[in-house]
C-alpha positions in Angstrom: 0.7 -2.0 14.0 3.6 -2.1 12.4 4.0 0.5 9.3 4.3 -2.2 6.8 0.7 -3.4 7.0 0.0 0.0 6.2 2.4 0.3 3.3 1.2 -2.9 1.6 -2.5 -2.1 2.3 -5.1 -2.4 -0.9 -5.7 1.6 -0.7 -1.9 1.8 -1.3 -2.1 -0.4 -3.9 -4.5 1.4 -5.7 -3.3 5.1 -4.8 0.0 3.9 -6.4 -1.1 2.5 -9.3 -3.1 5.4 -10.9 -0.2 7.1 -12.5 1.2 3.9 -13.7 -2.2 4.2 -16.2 -0.5 7.4 -16.7 2.3 6.7 -18.0 1.5 3.6 -19.8 -1.4 6.1 -21.6 1.7 8.6 -22.8 3.9 5.8 -24.2 0.7 4.4 -26.3 0.1 7.9 -27.5 3.7 8.7 -28.5 4.3 5.1 -30.4 0.7 5.6 -32.0 1.3 9.2 -33.5 5.3 8.1 -33.9 4.1 5.3 -36.5 2.1 7.0 -38.1 4.4 9.9 -39.1 7.3 7.5 -39.6 4.9 5.9 -42.4 4.4 9.7 -43.7 7.7 10.6 -43.6 8.4 7.4 -45.7 10.3 5.0 -43.1 9.5 1.5 -43.5 7.8 -0.9 -40.7 10.3 -2.9 -40.9 12.1 0.1 -39.5 9.8 0.6 -37.0 9.5 -2.8 -36.4 13.5 -3.4 -35.7 13.2 -0.6 -33.4 10.8 -1.7 -31.3 11.9 -5.3 -31.1 15.5 -3.2 -30.3 14.0 -1.4 -28.1 11.8 -4.6 -26.1 15.1 -6.7 -26.2 17.4 -4.1 -25.0 15.3 -2.9 -22.2 14.9 -6.8 -20.6 18.6 -6.8 -19.1 18.7 -3.6 -17.0 14.9 -3.9 -16.0 16.2 -7.2 -14.1 19.2 -5.0 -12.5 16.2 -2.7 -11.3 14.3 -5.8 -10.1 17.2 -7.2 -7.9 18.0 -3.4 -6.5 14.0 -3.2 -6.1 14.1 -5.7 -3.3 15.8 -3.3 -1.0 13.5 -0.8 -1.1 10.4 -2.8 -0.9 11.9 -3.8 2.4 11.7 -0.4 3.4 9.0 1.2 2.0 6.6 -1.8 0.9 5.7 -2.7 -2.2 3.1 -0.7 -3.6 5.1 2.6 -3.4 8.4 1.0 -4.2 6.9 -0.5 -7.4 5.2 3.2 -8.3 8.4 5.2 -7.4 10.8 2.4 -9.7 8.0 3.1 -12.6 8.0 6.9 -12.4 10.6 9.6 -12.6 13.1 8.0 -9.7 16.1 5.7 -9.6 17.1 3.2 -6.9 19.6 5.7 -5.3 17.5 9.0 -5.7 14.5 7.0 -3.9 16.3 5.5 -0.7 18.2 8.2 -0.4 15.0 10.6 -0.5 13.3 8.4 1.8 16.5 8.1 4.0 16.2 12.0 4.7 12.7 12.1 5.1 13.2 9.5 7.9 16.1 11.5 9.5 14.0 14.6 9.3 11.6 12.6 11.8 14.6 11.4 13.7 14.7 8.3 12.6 16.4 6.1 10.1 15.2 3.5 7.3 15.1 0.0 9.1 15.4 1.4 12.1 12.9 -0.2 15.2 12.3 3.3 15.6 10.9 4.2 11.8 7.1 4.0 12.2 3.7 5.0 10.2 4.8 9.0 10.2 8.3 8.2 9.7 7.0 6.2 6.5 4.8 9.2 5.9 7.5 11.8 5.7 9.5 9.3 3.4 6.4 9.3 1.4 6.7 12.9 1.1 9.8 13.7 0.2 10.2 11.2 -2.4 6.9 12.8 -4.1 8.1 16.8 -3.6 11.6 15.9 -4.4 11.1 14.4 -7.9 8.5 17.0 -8.6 11.4 19.6 -9.9 12.0 16.9 -13.1 8.2 16.8 -13.9 7.4 20.1 -13.4 10.9 21.8 -15.3 10.5 19.1 -18.0 6.3 19.8 -18.3 6.7 23.2 -19.1 10.2 24.0 -20.6 10.9 20.9 -22.9 10.0 22.9 -26.1 12.3 25.5 -24.8 15.6 23.1 -24.8 14.7 22.6 -28.7 14.6 26.3 -29.2 17.7 26.5 -27.7 19.1 23.7 -29.5 18.7 25.1 -32.8 19.6 28.4 -31.6 23.5 26.7 -30.7 23.9 26.2 -34.5 22.9 28.9 -35.7 20.3 28.0 -38.2 23.0 25.3 -39.6 20.4 22.2 -39.7 23.6 20.2 -41.1 24.8 20.7 -37.7 21.9 18.8 -35.7 22.9 15.3 -36.1 26.7 16.6 -35.1 25.0 18.0 -32.0 23.3 14.4 -31.7 26.0 12.3 -32.2 28.3 14.2 -30.1 26.2 14.2 -26.8 26.2 10.4 -27.0 29.9 10.1 -27.3 30.0 12.4 -24.1 27.3 11.2 -22.2 28.3 7.6 -22.8 31.9 8.6 -22.2 30.4 9.6 -18.8 28.8 6.4 -18.0 31.7 4.5 -19.5 34.2 5.9 -17.7 33.7 4.4 -14.1 34.3 0.8 -15.7 37.2 1.5 -18.0 39.3 2.6 -15.4 38.6 0.0 -13.0 40.3 -3.3 -12.8 37.6 -5.4 -12.5 35.3 -7.6 -13.8 33.4 -5.0 -14.8 36.0 -3.4 -16.5 36.7 -6.5 -18.8 33.2 -6.9 -19.5 32.9 -3.6 -20.5 36.0 -3.5 -22.7 35.1 -6.8 -24.3 31.5 -5.7 -25.0 33.5 -2.2 -26.3 36.1 -4.8 -28.5 33.2 -6.7 -29.9 31.1 -3.7 -31.1 33.8 -2.3 -32.9 34.6 -5.9 -34.5 30.7 -5.9 -35.6 31.3 -3.1 -37.2 34.5 -3.5 -39.0 36.9 -1.6 -36.8 39.9 -3.2 -39.0 38.4 -1.0 -42.3 38.9 2.0 -41.7 36.4 3.3 -44.7 34.5 1.4 -43.2 33.6 3.8 -40.0 31.1 6.4 -40.7 32.0 10.2 -40.0 29.5 12.2 -38.4 30.7 15.2 -40.0 30.6 13.7 -43.6 27.2 12.5 -42.4 26.0 16.0 -41.5 26.9 17.2 -44.6 25.5 14.2 -46.8 22.2 14.6 -44.8 21.6 18.6 -45.7 19.3 17.9 -48.0 17.2 15.1 -46.7 17.0 16.9 -42.9 14.7 19.5 -44.1 11.7 18.7 -41.5 8.7 18.0 -43.2 5.2 19.2 -42.4 4.1 16.1 -41.0 7.4 16.2 -38.7 6.4 19.8 -37.2 2.8 18.8 -36.8 3.9 15.4 -35.0 6.1 17.8 -32.8 3.3 20.2 -32.1 1.1 17.1 -30.6 4.2 15.8 -28.7 4.4 19.2 -27.0 0.7 19.3 -26.1 0.4 15.5 -24.8 3.5 15.6 -23.1 3.1 18.8 -21.0 -0.3 17.3 -20.6 0.8 13.9 -19.6 4.0 15.2 -17.1 1.1 17.7 -14.8 -1.4 14.8 -14.6 1.1 12.5 -13.2 2.7 15.3 -11.1 -0.7 15.5 -9.5 -0.9 11.6 -9.2 1.9 11.2 -7.4 0.6 12.9 -4.4 -2.3 10.3 -4.2 -0.2 7.7 -1.9 0.5 10.4 0.8 -3.0 12.2 0.3 -4.0 8.2 1.0 -2.3 8.0 4.6 -3.8 11.3 5.4 -6.9 11.2 4.3 -8.0 8.1 4.9 -5.4 6.8 7.7 -5.0 10.3 9.4 -1.1 9.8 9.0 0.3 13.4 8.5 3.5 14.6 9.7 3.9 17.9 10.7 4.3 20.6 8.1 7.8 21.5 9.6 9.1 17.9 9.4 7.9 17.5 5.7 9.6 21.3 5.0 12.5 20.1 6.9 12.9 16.7 4.4 12.1 18.6 1.4 14.5 21.6 2.1 17.4 18.8 2.8 16.6 17.0 -0.2 16.1 20.1 -2.5 19.6 21.6 -1.7 21.4 18.2 -3.4 18.6 18.1 -6.1 18.1 21.5 -7.3 20.9 21.6 -10.0 20.1 17.9 -11.1 16.3 19.1 -11.6 17.6 21.8 -13.8 20.6 20.4 -15.3 19.9 17.1 -16.6 17.4 17.6 -18.7 18.9 20.0 -20.3 22.6 17.8 -20.8 19.8 14.7 -21.4 17.7 16.6 -24.5 20.2 16.4 -27.4 20.6 12.8 -26.7 16.9 11.5 -26.3 15.2 14.7 -28.3 12.0 16.7 -27.2 9.8 13.0 -27.3 12.5 11.0 -25.3 12.4 13.6 -22.7 8.7 13.5 -21.6 9.2 9.7 -21.6 12.5 9.3 -20.1 11.6 11.6 -17.4 8.5 10.8 -16.6 8.8 6.8 -16.8 12.6 6.9 -15.0 15.7 5.1 -15.3 16.9 7.4 -17.9 20.5 6.9 -17.6 20.7 3.1 -17.1 17.6 2.9 -19.8 16.4 5.0 -21.7 19.4 6.3 -23.6 20.5 3.0 -24.4 17.3 2.1 -26.1 17.5 5.1 -27.5 20.8 4.9 -29.2 20.5 1.1 -30.2 17.3 1.4 -31.7 18.3 4.0 -34.3 21.1 1.6 -35.2 18.9 -1.0 -35.8 16.7 1.1 -37.9 19.5 2.6 -39.8 18.7 6.3 -39.3 20.6 9.2 -38.0 20.7 10.6 -34.5 19.1 14.3 -34.9 17.4 13.9 -37.7 13.3 13.5 -37.6 13.5 10.1 -37.8 15.8 9.5 -35.6 13.1 11.1 -33.7 10.8 8.8 -34.4 12.7 5.7 -34.3 13.8 6.9 -31.2 10.2 7.5 -29.9 9.2 4.1 -31.1 11.9 2.8 -29.0 11.7 4.5 -25.9 7.8 4.2 -25.6 8.0 0.1 -25.8 10.9 0.3 -23.3 8.9 1.5 -21.2 6.1 -0.6 -21.9 8.3 -4.1 -21.5 10.0 -2.0 -18.0 6.5 -1.9 -16.7 5.2 -5.2 -17.1 9.1 -6.8 -16.0 8.0 -4.6 -12.3 5.0 -5.4 -12.2 6.0 -9.4 -12.4 8.4 -8.7 -9.9 6.6 -6.9 -7.8 4.6 -10.4 -7.2 7.0 -12.8 -8.2 10.1 -11.6 -8.2 11.3 -11.7 -4.3 10.5 -15.5 -4.8 12.4 -15.6 -8.3 15.5 -14.1 -7.4 16.2 -15.8 -3.8 15.6 -19.2 -6.1 18.3 -18.0 -8.6 21.9 -19.0 -8.2 24.2 -16.6 -6.8 26.4 -16.6 -9.4 23.2 -15.5 -11.7 22.3 -12.8 -9.2 25.8 -11.5 -9.4 26.1 -11.4 -12.8 23.6 -8.5 -12.9 25.4 -6.0 -12.3 27.5 -6.8 -15.5 24.6 -5.9 -17.7 25.4 -1.9 -17.4 29.4 -2.3 -18.3 28.3 -4.5 -21.2 25.6 -2.3 -22.4 27.8 0.9 -22.4 31.0 -0.6 -23.3 29.0 -1.2 -26.4 27.5 1.7 -27.2 30.5 3.8 -26.6 32.5 2.3 -28.9 29.7 2.5 -31.7 29.8 6.3 -31.0 33.3 6.4 -30.9 34.4 4.8 -33.8 32.6 7.5 -35.7 35.3 9.9 -34.9 38.2 8.5 -33.3 39.6 12.3 -31.7 36.2 13.4 -30.6 35.5 9.7 -28.7 38.6 9.9 -27.2 38.8 13.6 -26.3 35.5 12.3 -24.2 37.0 9.6 -22.7 40.0 11.1 -21.6 37.6 14.1 -20.2 35.3 11.2 -18.7 38.6 9.6 -16.7 40.1 13.1 -15.5 36.7 14.5 -14.0 36.1 10.6 -12.5 39.5 10.6 -11.3 38.9 13.9 -9.4 35.8 12.5 -7.9 33.6 15.7 -9.5 29.6 15.6 -9.0 27.8 13.8 -11.2 25.6 17.0 -11.7 29.1 18.6 -13.0 30.3 15.5 -14.7 27.7 14.6 -17.1 27.1 18.4 -18.7 30.6 19.1 -18.5 31.1 15.8 -20.7 28.0 16.4 -23.0 28.4 19.8 -23.9 32.2 20.1 -24.0 32.0 16.9 -26.5 29.5 19.0 -28.4 31.4 21.9 -28.6 34.5 20.6 -30.0 32.2 18.2 -32.7 30.9 21.6 -33.6 34.2 23.3 -33.8 35.8 20.1 -35.8 32.6 20.3 -38.0 32.7 23.8 -38.9 36.8 23.7 -39.1 36.6 21.0 -41.5 34.0 23.4 -43.5 36.2 26.1 -43.5 38.9 24.0 -45.0 36.6 22.6 -47.8 35.6 25.8 -48.8 39.0 27.1 -48.9 40.1 23.7 -51.0 37.1 24.5 -53.6 38.5 28.3 -53.8 41.4 27.4 -54.6 40.6 24.9 -56.9 38.5 27.3 -58.9 41.6 29.6 -59.2 43.4 26.8 -60.9 40.8 26.5 -63.5 41.0 30.3 -64.3 
């Protein structure tokens, strides 16, 4: 019997489905609480509907790109497990790497004639254990990330929007650098998309551009967190931690199903070998990436993004676009509420697209013309180019600094777990320095004006 018969069995479908309901439950309860809190904080229904509409629309394209790539995972690991892994935490590169690591530990490889049910079970265990690091670290430490973020600004809450916008600039410089530095069609698409966004913002009018530091000063009074928002955060921490822990436990249902129902249980030494191999590669990512993305997506976004996965190609862009559509500032309580609604609807839309893809995707994709299938790969360059322009134009020098740093690190072929945090935290450091320098110069100017008045 082929291992794919077991991989596509009814029992695998059932064991893989449970965690999907946890993902849906988390998104629904977060959105419900965000909508209620948003109303209490003075956000209009129109703003919140715009955020959800933006989140839904901007999710479809990246979801289709994931669907195209998902076919390779379905062929190797079966439809149920591929669907589950791309709906929770994982991404195509990680899942393929983890599955191949499990196969190597059994002395074979994905797609090989020797890849049997035991190798498949080892791949399932490796994918499950390999993603545990993100789930557990985010479950127990996400609330600590927010404490660290506030300590980083030294009690000056006007710096929090600076921190968030600087993080956005650094992150999208990292995402966009590989496309902008190239010479192919992807580079052209990214540049054209960025140019179109610059035109939309009125790039020709210097006074029309928002300066992140001026924004922060204007927001000083409005940014005082209300009791309603503090209560919202407390509820999010409770439900976020609970859902991530439950999801982590549910993620073990597929390998346990294989072991209990089918008696397919690889030797513990093989599982340990595969886990040690994947952990040696991913341990830095388990720790660094949630911290690096936290200033961008916030506390609610962290819980949702690291449960539903696809954070760089879907959740981060959705968060940014939702806040832009609703006209709120990043790093503020209002921004967090809007981001929650955008990411929440993104999770739901992505799951719907993946469900449809699992059952009908292969037939639909294979029937599309080759040039249409080829066009899917240009969705992300277009998204990254536009969002980078949106944020970089708020502070020309900060955007230029982030781009140059990303180009240099990319050309040096540094690993992503180094490039991403360096770009994000390096840009944050420069953004904070510029803000404090501007504050100091303003204080000196006021002192001089006062002395002249005397």
